[in-house]
C-alpha positions, 0 to 999 in steps of 0.5 A: 875409309874402306867402308866408303871405297866399298860403298862406291865400288858396289854402287858403281859396279852393281848396276853394271853386274845387274844390266848385264845379267839382265840382258843376258836373261833377255837374250836367253828368252828371246832364243827360246822364243825363236825356238818355240813355236807359238801355239794356240789352244783353241780357234785361230785368232780372229781377223781384224775387225772381229776381236773374238773367234770361237769354234763348235766346242765354244773355245774362244780366242780373242785378238787384243788391240793396241791403244793409239790414246789414253783412256779416261777412267771416268765411266764415260765410253766416249773415247775413239776406241769404243766406236772403232773396236767391236766389242766381245759378246757372245759369252758362255756360262760355267755355272750353273750351266756349263757352256750354254749361252749367258743369261744376261747380255754382257759385253767387254 
């Protein structure tokens, strides 16, 4: 009987304790984020519809997009997002010639 009561107590209060702990952590993270200044170590973000901005040193900052419709992983790039969002291009090598233009045209 005591074990059943303990199980009931744990199953009742553990989610509350975890929920309160998680809520407190989320609140602390939000406060930390509000106190810190967001800093990008590279060029400023590109302005839509551009998706990449590169500085003279070759550093790049990409702009993420929010999907409004799901993408089917079927090998066919026929979703609307591929028509309205320009691809990432202009990749640079790291090996063998760091900083040089890629030898193969690549779009992502």
